[in-house]
N, C-alpha and C positions, 0 to 999 in steps of 0.2 A: 508153379500157380500157373493156371488158364484162365486165360481170358476166352470165351467163344472155346472155339478146338486149338487155341492159339497156348503154346506155355512157353512163359516169358524167361528168358535165357537173358542172366547177367555178366558180365567178365570183368572181373575186380582185377586189380594188382597193383604193388609198387616196386619202384626198381631198390628198396632195400631187403634185405634179407628177412626170411617168414619169420624168423627163431628171435628175433630184435623184440625185446618186452616192452620198447618204448612206448607212449602213450598213443604216439599215431598207428601204429601197428595193432596195437590192443581194442583201440577204436575200432580199426577196419573187421576185425578178425570177431570181434564180437557182435558189427553188424552182419557179414557177411552170414553166420553163424543162425541168428535169429531169422534174417530174409530166407535162406534154405529150409528153416523149420517155418515158417510159413507158406512154404510151396512155391516158390521160385526156385527155377534151375541157376545154382551160382557155381560157377567156374572160378578159380582163383588162381593166377599165376604170380610167382615171387622166386627171387635168388637165394638160395642158402650156401653157405661156405662150403669147400671142396670138403672139410671133416665132418659134416654132421651127417647125419642118419636120415637121408631121404626119405625110405619107404615108413620108417615109425609116423613119418609127418604124414604120408598120406593118407597113411592106416586111419591116422588118430583122426583126422577130418572127415572121412570116409563117416565117420560115427554119426558127424551131425549132416552127411548129405552132402558134403562140398566137394568136387572133383577139384582136387587140386594140379596143379604142373607146376613141378620147382624146376629148376635148372641152375648148375653151380655158379656161382657169383667166380668173378676171378680173381678174388681175394680172400685170402683167409679171414676166419674172426680172431684169431689166436695175435698174429702179428702184423701192425701195417710197414708193408713194405716201403722204398723211396719211391718207387713209381707209383703206386697206391697216394702216398703223402703227397705228391707232386701233380696228379689227376687231381684231389679234391680239394687241393690250394687251387688249381686255374678254374676248375668247375665252378666254386665259391664265390672266389675274387675277382676275377675276370670276365666268366661267361655266364650271366645269370641263368640262361636258358637252362643250366645244369642243377648248382647244388647237389651234385654228386661227380660221380667219376663220367668220363667218356666211357667207358668202358661200358660199366652196369648201365648206363642209357642204352646204347650200341645194342648190347645183349638182350636189354628187355623190348626194346622197339622188333628188334629181329625177330624175335620170339614171337611176341604177340603178332605181328604181321604172319606168322605160319598159322597160329593159331585159328585168325580169323579169316585166311584164304580155305580154312579148313570148313568153318564154320559159320553161320550167322547167329547173332547175337543182338539183343533186343537195346541193350544198354551199357556202356560201358561206365565203370567206377574207381576212382581214386581218388588220392588224396594228397596233399600240400601240407608240409615240406616232404621231398624234392619239390624243386620249380620242373625237373625234369618229366615230374607223373604230368605234371598239366603239359608240359609240351609235346611228350609222345600222345596224351592222350586226345589232344587237339590236332593232332595229325593222323591219328586215326582213325578216328571220327571224319574227316575230310575224305579220307582216300577210302573208306568203308561205307560212307553212308549210315553211321552207328551213332546215334546221339550219347552224348557221354555228360557224365554229372563228377560236379567238384566238390572235395569234401575238405574245407580250410579252415582247419583248426589254428590256424594262426593268419593274418595277413603281416604282408612285408614292412609296413608302418605302425603296427600297432602298438610298439613302444618307442617308435619315432614318429609324430602324427605329423613334423613341421618337415620332415624329410629332410634334414639336415646332413645327412650321410650320403654319400655319393652312394653306395651300395644300395639303402634302402631307395633310393629313386631308381636303380637302375632292375633291382626287384619288382619296385612297384608299377613300371611300365610295363615291364614283360607279363606279370599275373594281370592286369588289365587287357593287354592286347588278348592273351592266351584264355582268357575266361569268358572273351566275349560269344563264345562261341560254344560254349557250354548251355546245354537245354536247363540245367538248375544246377544252383551255389547253395552249399551245405555250410555255415558255420556253427560257434558256439554261444553265440551271445547276442542279446540285441545290439548295445553298441557298435559290434564289430559289422553288424547287417548294416548300420547308421552308415558307419564306415566305408564300409564297400558301395553306398549308393552315393555318398559326397566325395570323396575322394577318388574313387574308381571308376564311375559313373558305370556299376553293375548292381540296377537296381532288382527287390523283386528276390531276393537270398531268402533262405530258409534257416531257422532258427532249430539247430536240435544242441543241445547241449553235452558236454562230457557228461559221464555220468559212471555206474557200476554196475558189476554182470551179478545178474539175479543168482549167480549157482555160489557164490562169496558169500552173501550177505544173508541179513536177517535169518539167521540160523540160530538156535539157542548159545547162549554163551558158555565157553568151555573153562574161561579163563577167570574169574572171578575175584578168584584169590592171588596175592603176589608179595612178595618178601621186598619188593621195594619199590619208590614211587615213581615212576618214567615218565617224564615228559619227552615226547617223539616229534621230532622232525623228518618228515619223507619228502624231499622234495630238491630242488635247482636254490642255490643262492643268488642268480642273476634275477636281471628284470629290475632293480632297485631294491630287493630284498633282504630285509635286516633284522638280526633277532634283538638289538640295542635294548628296545624296550621290555624283553623278556627278563635281561640280566638285569637291567635297571630296578623291576621288580623283585627278583630272588634277594638282591642287595638287600632292599628296604626289611625283607624276610631277616637276611641275617645280621642286620642294624639293630633288629626289634629282639635279637636272640630267637628266634625260633629255630627248632632243630629241623635241621635238614640233610643229616647224615646216611637217611633213605631215600635221599632224592636222586636222581642220574638226569640229566639232559641228555636224550641222544640223537646223535643226526646220520643219518643214511645216504648215503649219496656217495658222489665222485668229487676229491678235491676239496672236500666241505673244512677240513683243517689249514688248509691255506689260505681259502677263501674267508674264513671266520675272521682267522687273526686280522686277515687284511683290512677286514671292515667294522671290527667291533672293538670298543675299550676297553681298560684294563679293566674290566669289573672283577669281583671277590668271587662271583658265583661262576667264572669260566671252570672254577677248578671241578665243579659238579659235571663238565661238558666229556662226552663219550663218542668217539667216532667211530661209528660200525658198521663203517663202506657200504657197496652195493649189495643187495639179497635180493635171489630169485623172487618172480613174481609172487608165486604161491605162499611165499614166508612172509611175506611182509603183512600181508592181511593178519598172520598171528600177532606179528609186531604192534599192529593198532587194536587189538584185542587184550592184550597184555600190558596195555598203559594206561597212567592214572589221564594222562592228559596228552590232547595230540594239538602239538604247533602248528600253526597256519602262519605263515609271513606275507602280508598284501604286496602288492607293488602301487605304493601311492602317488597319486598323478594321471596313474593310465586307464583306460576304462577299459571294462567288460571283460575283463580277465578274472575268467572260472575254470581253473584248472581239473584235470580229473580226480586229483588227489582229495581236492576239498569233498566230492559226491564220494570216495570211498571210505574217507574217514567219519560223514555222514552217516552211511550204514553200518559204520561198526558200534555205534551206541555208546562212545565215548568221549567226552563232553571236548570239545575243540577252542584253544585260547588264540584268540586271531590277532594278532600285532602286526603293522599300529592300521586303524580304520582306514580302510579305502573310500568311505562315504560313495559307494557304488556297488557293483552286482555282487562281489563278496559277501560284504556286510548286509545288506539285503537277504542275501542267500541263508545265511546262519540264523537272522532274526526269524526268518519264515518258516525254518525249517525245526528251529527252537532246540538246537547242536551245540551251544557254546556262547561265547560272548566276545565281541569285539572291543578290546581293551585301546583307548587312546593316552593314558598315563601310568606312570609306575605305579600308583597307587591301586588302580586299577587292577593290575597285572597282580598287585602282591596280594590283594584280598581275592581276588578270584583262585589262586593257587591253594591259598591259605583255606580257603571253605573247604576246596574239593581233597587235600591233604589230609585235615582234620575228620571228613566221612570215612576216608578208606583207614585212619589209625581209629576210630570211635568203632566201626563195623567189622574193620580186617576186608572188606569186599573193595572192590576199585568201585569210583564212580561212574555210572550210567545215566545216560541224558533219557528223557521221555520225548522222543522226536513226533514231529509230525507225519507219522507212515505215510499217510494218505497224499500229501505235498510230495514228498520223496520218492513215491512210487512212480511219478512221471520222468523220473531221472534213470528209471532201470533201461538195463539196456534194451530189453525185451519190447519195453513201450517205446524206445526210439525208434527203434529197428520197425515199429509202426507205421511211426510218423515219416520214416524213408521209405515204408511199401508204397506209402498215399501219394508221397512225391513221384516216385518213379512212374506209377498208375497216371497220374494228374498231367505230369508234365512230358511224358516217353513214351507211353503206351497209349495213351487214348488221344494224343494229339495226332500218331503215327496211323492211326484205326482209319 
């Protein structure tokens, strides 16, 4: 993007590996691709595992107009060494300025300094977690007089607002201090904006929700039919998430002699078997559960489309939690069963988008599952929602990148003009 005769240049970075398919990396990757498409000159620095094919990543991102600078991570993605384990433990537990390893932090900062010594950028852009990314951005911003933007997908006391835990207090203090120097702060929901203002003394933050990639959704459905009715859950079982209400509803159906022989409940993610048995009761319907493990990002989209229902687990008692998964669910046109109600942002989003139902009792769960199951058995086709497409369109990565572009222009470029 050229303002007057000046090309706007952005240097984005994370001290995590570029090939990581976590929500934070996916969000940043989508943002910088859309910013490049809209005319900004974007350079991205990231670490990659030693075994990674660096050249293929560089060539792939060139298609989006992004200059990618990659550096080998000091650690392999295949196996954690004792040194890495020790560094991560110390970086997370003892020194909250990191939340990653000393070596990753040092390498990232050292390489970025060299880049900034050779070329002038209008803006630095990074995200939290880890805390180390914010720490690096603040130091480099001061040294090279370059404004920076912080993207806070989470905040340290999001799940501990009273700050009872020592680590919460440490991380909160560091984040507040470091982000004072940021030209703009982004976060993912209005309650988190309020939290940053009230508990961190960081007013004026901007909301850019988690969202969905435009090229993955709103395409004709290729999976109308299925030989099983699958209820799928994709995500973590932390932050108070508990599927007991789902199993209570399924047990009600079993108690009414509803045939569930062609129904499966599939959990996709890490260590779900151990976690589920640790938090759930001895439900009869646990026999329907299948643990599928992790899938590559491109395959999980097909899971959404092949499912009869998509399960969303809320975090009751916590405010402003809208994970990236709920937006991906929404754009798949499959009905969403959310349990239990959070009486907050998640319930509001599901209702306004017209994408499913938030259920607060076993009876409600049973009725919602049974009605969709009967639809599938009677028509031979998986149920589809009729979402408010106009409402959902604002959560596409392209639309969100437009918001980010305006924030960059208003808070960085125009202020420095």
